[in-house]
VMD Tcl script that builds the backbone (N, CA, C; Angstrom):
set m [mol new atoms 330]
animate dup $m
set s [atomselect $m all]
$s set {name element resname resid chain x y z} {
  {N N MET 1 A 162.886 132.689 130.351}
  {CA C MET 1 A 161.759 133.115 129.555}
  {C C MET 1 A 160.496 132.450 130.093}
  {N N PHE 2 A 159.527 133.274 130.474}
  {CA C PHE 2 A 158.206 132.778 130.844}
  {C C PHE 2 A 157.309 132.934 129.623}
  {N N VAL 3 A 156.625 131.862 129.237}
  {CA C VAL 3 A 155.790 131.872 128.037}
  {C C VAL 3 A 154.366 131.479 128.400}
  {N N CYS 4 A 153.430 132.173 127.787}
  {CA C CYS 4 A 152.018 131.853 127.949}
  {C C CYS 4 A 151.336 132.100 126.601}
  {N N LYS 5 A 150.057 131.866 126.553}
  {CA C LYS 5 A 149.349 132.007 125.277}
  {C C LYS 5 A 149.389 133.428 124.736}
  {N N ARG 6 A 149.025 134.419 125.569}
  {CA C ARG 6 A 148.908 135.789 125.071}
  {C C ARG 6 A 149.810 136.786 125.785}
  {N N ASN 7 A 150.638 136.329 126.724}
  {CA C ASN 7 A 151.551 137.213 127.450}
  {C C ASN 7 A 150.808 138.395 128.060}
  {N N SER 8 A 149.717 138.074 128.728}
  {CA C SER 8 A 148.867 139.111 129.291}
  {C C SER 8 A 148.726 139.013 130.807}
  {N N CYS 9 A 148.719 137.807 131.354}
  {CA C CYS 9 A 148.449 137.639 132.789}
  {C C CYS 9 A 149.521 136.805 133.484}
  {N N ARG 10 A 149.424 135.471 133.377}
  {CA C ARG 10 A 150.328 134.584 134.119}
  {C C ARG 10 A 151.797 134.880 133.862}
  {N N SER 11 A 152.170 135.011 132.612}
  {CA C SER 11 A 153.584 135.243 132.284}
  {C C SER 11 A 154.030 136.633 132.734}
  {N N GLN 12 A 153.121 137.597 132.717}
  {CA C GLN 12 A 153.456 138.938 133.194}
  {C C GLN 12 A 153.703 138.930 134.701}
  {N N MET 13 A 152.866 138.187 135.433}
  {CA C MET 13 A 153.058 138.078 136.880}
  {C C MET 13 A 154.382 137.377 137.187}
  {N N ALA 14 A 154.658 136.300 136.472}
  {CA C ALA 14 A 155.905 135.560 136.692}
  {C C ALA 14 A 157.112 136.449 136.419}
  {N N GLU 15 A 157.056 137.207 135.335}
  {CA C GLU 15 A 158.159 138.122 135.023}
  {C C GLU 15 A 158.333 139.151 136.133}
  {N N GLY 16 A 157.236 139.710 136.611}
  {CA C GLY 16 A 157.311 140.704 137.679}
  {C C GLY 16 A 157.909 140.150 138.962}
  {N N PHE 17 A 157.459 138.963 139.364}
  {CA C PHE 17 A 158.019 138.340 140.569}
  {C C PHE 17 A 159.497 138.016 140.382}
  {N N ALA 18 A 159.856 137.449 139.234}
  {CA C ALA 18 A 161.251 137.071 138.992}
  {C C ALA 18 A 162.160 138.295 138.930}
  {N N ARG 19 A 161.695 139.360 138.275}
  {CA C ARG 19 A 162.498 140.597 138.219}
  {C C ARG 19 A 162.748 141.154 139.615}
  {N N THR 20 A 161.713 141.128 140.440}
  {CA C THR 20 A 161.817 141.701 141.778}
  {C C THR 20 A 162.621 140.807 142.713}
  {N N LEU 21 A 162.255 139.546 142.785}
  {CA C LEU 21 A 162.915 138.628 143.715}
  {C C LEU 21 A 164.310 138.220 143.256}
  {N N GLY 22 A 164.551 138.277 141.947}
  {CA C GLY 22 A 165.856 137.885 141.420}
  {C C GLY 22 A 166.717 139.051 140.984}
  {N N GLU 23 A 166.345 140.256 141.416}
  {CA C GLU 23 A 167.069 141.458 140.997}
  {C C GLU 23 A 168.572 141.309 141.255}
  {N N GLY 24 A 169.345 141.544 140.206}
  {CA C GLY 24 A 170.793 141.431 140.296}
  {C C GLY 24 A 171.307 140.007 140.166}
  {N N LYS 25 A 170.389 139.046 140.057}
  {CA C LYS 25 A 170.793 137.639 139.974}
  {C C LYS 25 A 170.371 136.970 138.674}
  {N N VAL 26 A 169.225 137.382 138.137}
  {CA C VAL 26 A 168.719 136.776 136.909}
  {C C VAL 26 A 168.220 137.852 135.953}
  {N N ALA 27 A 168.320 137.563 134.684}
  {CA C ALA 27 A 167.693 138.385 133.652}
  {C C ALA 27 A 166.447 137.621 133.217}
  {N N VAL 28 A 165.348 138.309 133.066}
  {CA C VAL 28 A 164.090 137.620 132.804}
  {C C VAL 28 A 163.290 138.347 131.736}
  {N N SER 29 A 162.547 137.571 130.964}
  {CA C SER 29 A 161.631 138.093 129.952}
  {C C SER 29 A 160.373 137.237 129.982}
  {N N SER 30 A 159.330 137.757 129.370}
  {CA C SER 30 A 158.141 136.945 129.150}
  {C C SER 30 A 157.643 137.211 127.746}
  {N N SER 31 A 156.891 136.246 127.238}
  {CA C SER 31 A 156.349 136.372 125.888}
  {C C SER 31 A 155.121 135.484 125.768}
  {N N GLY 32 A 154.458 135.609 124.637}
  {CA C GLY 32 A 153.287 134.791 124.378}
  {C C GLY 32 A 153.356 134.170 123.009}
  {N N LEU 33 A 152.553 133.150 122.804}
  {CA C LEU 33 A 152.453 132.592 121.462}
  {C C LEU 33 A 151.948 133.673 120.522}
  {N N GLU 34 A 151.226 134.632 121.092}
  {CA C GLU 34 A 150.838 135.855 120.389}
  {C C GLU 34 A 150.879 136.989 121.410}
  {N N ALA 35 A 151.013 138.200 120.948}
  {CA C ALA 35 A 151.028 139.356 121.852}
  {C C ALA 35 A 149.605 139.826 122.106}
  {N N SER 36 A 149.426 140.497 123.213}
  {CA C SER 36 A 148.116 141.010 123.582}
  {C C SER 36 A 148.298 142.354 124.271}
  {N N ARG 37 A 148.096 142.374 125.583}
  {CA C ARG 37 A 148.308 143.550 126.420}
  {C C ARG 37 A 148.601 143.036 127.817}
  {N N VAL 38 A 149.181 143.863 128.632}
  {CA C VAL 38 A 149.336 143.513 130.039}
  {C C VAL 38 A 147.987 143.839 130.681}
  {N N HIS 39 A 147.332 142.818 131.181}
  {CA C HIS 39 A 145.962 142.954 131.678}
  {C C HIS 39 A 145.919 143.902 132.884}
  {N N PRO 40 A 145.014 144.893 132.878}
  {CA C PRO 40 A 144.942 145.875 133.956}
  {C C PRO 40 A 144.686 145.256 135.338}
  {N N THR 41 A 143.944 144.171 135.392}
  {CA C THR 41 A 143.681 143.520 136.679}
  {C C THR 41 A 144.966 142.943 137.257}
  {N N VAL 42 A 145.822 142.402 136.405}
  {CA C VAL 42 A 147.096 141.848 136.855}
  {C C VAL 42 A 148.007 142.977 137.350}
  {N N ILE 43 A 148.013 144.092 136.661}
  {CA C ILE 43 A 148.791 145.254 137.120}
  {C C ILE 43 A 148.329 145.658 138.517}
  {N N GLU 44 A 147.024 145.710 138.727}
  {CA C GLU 44 A 146.452 146.091 140.020}
  {C C GLU 44 A 146.874 145.119 141.127}
  {N N VAL 45 A 146.753 143.839 140.863}
  {CA C VAL 45 A 147.080 142.831 141.876}
  {C C VAL 45 A 148.572 142.846 142.205}
  {N N MET 46 A 149.408 143.011 141.206}
  {CA C MET 46 A 150.849 143.068 141.471}
  {C C MET 46 A 151.203 144.313 142.276}
  {N N GLN 47 A 150.548 145.427 142.013}
  {CA C GLN 47 A 150.788 146.643 142.802}
  {C C GLN 47 A 150.429 146.426 144.270}
  {N N GLU 48 A 149.423 145.599 144.522}
  {CA C GLU 48 A 149.021 145.306 145.905}
  {C C GLU 48 A 150.138 144.625 146.694}
  {N N VAL 49 A 151.019 143.895 145.998}
  {CA C VAL 49 A 152.137 143.223 146.681}
  {C C VAL 49 A 153.442 143.996 146.498}
  {N N GLY 50 A 153.331 145.229 145.999}
  {CA C GLY 50 A 154.495 146.105 145.895}
  {C C GLY 50 A 155.346 145.899 144.660}
  {N N ILE 51 A 154.787 145.271 143.621}
  {CA C ILE 51 A 155.544 145.041 142.383}
  {C C ILE 51 A 154.887 145.812 141.253}
  {N N ASP 52 A 155.654 146.696 140.645}
  {CA C ASP 52 A 155.159 147.530 139.544}
  {C C ASP 52 A 155.505 146.874 138.213}
  {N N ILE 53 A 154.479 146.460 137.479}
  {CA C ILE 53 A 154.724 145.861 136.155}
  {C C ILE 53 A 154.188 146.753 135.029}
  {N N THR 54 A 153.931 148.021 135.352}
  {CA C THR 54 A 153.377 148.921 134.337}
  {C C THR 54 A 154.339 149.148 133.175}
  {N N HIS 55 A 155.629 148.907 133.373}
  {CA C HIS 55 A 156.614 149.101 132.306}
  {C C HIS 55 A 156.737 147.867 131.406}
  {N N GLN 56 A 156.155 146.751 131.818}
  {CA C GLN 56 A 156.262 145.524 131.024}
  {C C GLN 56 A 155.338 145.594 129.813}
  {N N THR 57 A 155.737 144.896 128.764}
  {CA C THR 57 A 154.947 144.885 127.536}
  {C C THR 57 A 154.607 143.454 127.155}
  {N N SER 58 A 153.549 143.294 126.399}
  {CA C SER 58 A 153.155 141.987 125.887}
  {C C SER 58 A 153.838 141.791 124.537}
  {N N ASP 59 A 154.666 140.749 124.449}
  {CA C ASP 59 A 155.467 140.524 123.249}
  {C C ASP 59 A 155.305 139.098 122.733}
  {N N PRO 60 A 155.327 138.920 121.414}
  {CA C PRO 60 A 155.240 137.569 120.868}
  {C C PRO 60 A 156.584 136.840 120.994}
  {N N LEU 61 A 156.514 135.544 121.168}
  {CA C LEU 61 A 157.710 134.718 121.324}
  {C C LEU 61 A 158.667 134.889 120.150}
  {N N ASN 62 A 158.128 135.073 118.958}
  {CA C ASN 62 A 159.014 135.165 117.786}
  {C C ASN 62 A 159.845 136.448 117.756}
  {N N ASN 63 A 159.658 137.338 118.730}
  {CA C ASN 63 A 160.524 138.522 118.861}
  {C C ASN 63 A 161.838 138.187 119.561}
  {N N PHE 64 A 161.958 136.959 120.074}
  {CA C PHE 64 A 163.109 136.562 120.875}
  {C C PHE 64 A 163.832 135.382 120.232}
  {N N SER 65 A 165.102 135.219 120.597}
  {CA C SER 65 A 165.900 134.091 120.122}
  {C C SER 65 A 166.092 133.092 121.261}
  {N N PRO 66 A 165.794 131.821 121.033}
  {CA C PRO 66 A 165.976 130.835 122.099}
  {C C PRO 66 A 167.428 130.739 122.573}
  {N N ASP 67 A 168.373 131.058 121.711}
  {CA C ASP 67 A 169.789 130.980 122.087}
  {C C ASP 67 A 170.160 131.964 123.191}
  {N N ASP 68 A 169.312 132.959 123.435}
  {CA C ASP 68 A 169.576 133.961 124.473}
  {C C ASP 68 A 169.077 133.535 125.859}
  {N N TYR 69 A 168.482 132.333 125.956}
  {CA C TYR 69 A 167.861 131.907 127.213}
  {C C TYR 69 A 168.335 130.524 127.629}
  {N N ASP 70 A 168.583 130.374 128.930}
  {CA C ASP 70 A 168.968 129.083 129.501}
  {C C ASP 70 A 167.764 128.296 129.974}
  {N N ALA 71 A 166.708 129.003 130.366}
  {CA C ALA 71 A 165.534 128.347 130.945}
  {C C ALA 71 A 164.261 128.898 130.315}
  {N N VAL 72 A 163.304 128.003 130.101}
  {CA C VAL 72 A 162.002 128.357 129.557}
  {C C VAL 72 A 160.943 127.709 130.432}
  {N N VAL 73 A 159.975 128.509 130.866}
  {CA C VAL 73 A 158.864 127.986 131.654}
  {C C VAL 73 A 157.569 128.375 130.954}
  {N N SER 74 A 156.845 127.378 130.487}
  {CA C SER 74 A 155.518 127.586 129.922}
  {C C SER 74 A 154.532 127.564 131.082}
  {N N LEU 75 A 153.662 128.550 131.151}
  {CA C LEU 75 A 152.758 128.674 132.290}
  {C C LEU 75 A 151.330 128.245 131.993}
  {N N CYS 76 A 151.074 127.799 130.776}
  {CA C CYS 76 A 149.692 127.471 130.425}
  {C C CYS 76 A 149.581 126.086 129.783}
  {N N GLY 77 A 150.618 125.294 129.923}
  {CA C GLY 77 A 150.593 123.990 129.284}
  {C C GLY 77 A 150.721 124.078 127.773}
  {N N CYS 78 A 151.216 125.217 127.284}
  {CA C CYS 78 A 151.310 125.431 125.835}
  {C C CYS 78 A 152.652 124.971 125.275}
  {N N GLY 79 A 153.445 124.297 126.086}
  {CA C GLY 79 A 154.772 123.877 125.646}
  {C C GLY 79 A 154.761 123.057 124.373}
  {N N VAL 80 A 153.717 122.283 124.168}
  {CA C VAL 80 A 153.643 121.467 122.961}
  {C C VAL 80 A 153.537 122.324 121.711}
  {N N ASN 81 A 153.163 123.588 121.871}
  {CA C ASN 81 A 153.021 124.493 120.728}
  {C C ASN 81 A 154.256 125.355 120.469}
  {N N LEU 82 A 155.282 125.211 121.301}
  {CA C LEU 82 A 156.481 126.018 121.122}
  {C C LEU 82 A 157.381 125.417 120.053}
  {N N PRO 83 A 158.100 126.253 119.328}
  {CA C PRO 83 A 159.093 125.732 118.383}
  {C C PRO 83 A 160.134 124.889 119.124}
  {N N GLU 84 A 160.641 123.874 118.471}
  {CA C GLU 84 A 161.542 122.914 119.099}
  {C C GLU 84 A 162.756 123.575 119.757}
  {N N ALA 85 A 163.289 124.617 119.153}
  {CA C ALA 85 A 164.474 125.264 119.716}
  {C C ALA 85 A 164.229 125.748 121.142}
  {N N TRP 86 A 163.000 126.141 121.466}
  {CA C TRP 86 A 162.675 126.586 122.822}
  {C C TRP 86 A 162.597 125.404 123.785}
  {N N LEU 87 A 162.200 124.264 123.296}
  {CA C LEU 87 A 162.076 123.069 124.142}
  {C C LEU 87 A 163.438 122.493 124.516}
  {N N LEU 88 A 164.465 122.849 123.777}
  {CA C LEU 88 A 165.797 122.275 123.965}
  {C C LEU 88 A 166.714 123.140 124.819}
  {N N ARG 89 A 166.182 124.139 125.502}
  {CA C ARG 89 A 166.989 124.960 126.398}
  {C C ARG 89 A 167.462 124.103 127.568}
  {N N GLY 90 A 168.428 124.583 128.330}
  {CA C GLY 90 A 168.974 123.820 129.454}
  {C C GLY 90 A 167.906 123.386 130.441}
  {N N VAL 91 A 166.927 124.245 130.664}
  {CA C VAL 91 A 165.798 123.938 131.536}
  {C C VAL 91 A 164.532 124.239 130.755}
  {N N PHE 92 A 163.636 123.275 130.693}
  {CA C PHE 92 A 162.314 123.503 130.100}
  {C C PHE 92 A 161.269 122.920 131.033}
  {N N GLU 93 A 160.325 123.754 131.439}
  {CA C GLU 93 A 159.215 123.326 132.293}
  {C C GLU 93 A 157.910 123.717 131.607}
  {N N ASP 94 A 156.954 122.812 131.627}
  {CA C ASP 94 A 155.650 123.061 131.017}
  {C C ASP 94 A 154.588 122.954 132.102}
  {N N TRP 95 A 154.363 124.064 132.800}
  {CA C TRP 95 A 153.388 124.099 133.886}
  {C C TRP 95 A 152.027 124.504 133.335}
  {N N GLU 96 A 150.995 124.055 133.978}
  {CA C GLU 96 A 149.649 124.523 133.632}
  {C C GLU 96 A 149.099 125.238 134.858}
  {N N VAL 97 A 149.232 126.555 134.859}
  {CA C VAL 97 A 148.879 127.380 136.008}
  {C C VAL 97 A 147.524 128.042 135.752}
  {N N GLY 98 A 146.479 127.495 136.318}
  {CA C GLY 98 A 145.153 128.095 136.247}
  {C C GLY 98 A 144.632 128.312 134.844}
  {N N VAL 99 A 143.669 129.190 134.751}
  {CA C VAL 99 A 143.073 129.554 133.461}
  {C C VAL 99 A 143.670 130.866 132.994}
  {N N GLY 100 A 143.314 131.287 131.809}
  {CA C GLY 100 A 143.812 132.553 131.276}
  {C C GLY 100 A 143.304 133.742 132.070}
  {N N CYS 101 A 143.316 134.891 131.481}
  {CA C CYS 101 A 142.958 136.131 132.171}
  {C C CYS 101 A 141.484 136.165 132.554}
  {N N VAL 102 A 141.260 136.653 133.752}
  {CA C VAL 102 A 139.905 136.920 134.227}
  {C C VAL 102 A 139.896 138.327 134.812}
  {N N ASN 103 A 138.730 138.941 134.858}
  {CA C ASN 103 A 138.647 140.322 135.342}
  {C C ASN 103 A 138.494 140.432 136.853}
  {N N ASN 104 A 138.446 139.323 137.547}
  {CA C ASN 104 A 138.268 139.327 138.999}
  {C C ASN 104 A 139.622 139.300 139.685}
  {N N ALA 105 A 139.992 140.392 140.340}
  {CA C ALA 105 A 141.303 140.489 140.992}
  {C C ALA 105 A 141.497 139.408 142.045}
  {N N SER 106 A 140.441 138.960 142.693}
  {CA C SER 106 A 140.543 137.918 143.726}
  {C C SER 106 A 141.130 136.635 143.153}
  {N N TYR 107 A 140.910 136.373 141.886}
  {CA C TYR 107 A 141.441 135.167 141.260}
  {C C TYR 107 A 142.960 135.122 141.325}
  {N N TYR 108 A 143.613 136.250 141.229}
  {CA C TYR 108 A 145.078 136.323 141.169}
  {C C TYR 108 A 145.740 136.464 142.528}
  {N N ARG 109 A 144.978 136.774 143.534}
  {CA C ARG 109 A 145.570 136.966 144.857}
  {C C ARG 109 A 145.999 135.617 145.426}
  {N N ILE 110 A 147.151 135.634 146.064}
  {CA C ILE 110 A 147.699 134.391 146.633}
  {C C ILE 110 A 147.263 134.277 148.075}
}
mol reanalyze $m
mol bondsrecalc $m
mol representation Tube
mol addrep $m
């Protein structure tokens, strides 16, 4: 489970990369402390690298059960705001990856 504040940019990109690179090896989801939308700029940038995330949706964390996940990666340093059950998964990482969504596609290019 990739978690971010609004499940709009960073977590959507992480889900797209993990789905593509881990196809047949891992099951992956993303969510936010609140739901929003999949940001159009992120969709554009992912398409540039051959990954289609147009089917992904922005979902709130409370739509999921922590018992269904072995690993949780927070991408915005929001781990301190997650319910304890999510922090106790087999793997928990609290990364702070950049800022939230921006409209400049260059920001997301690697």
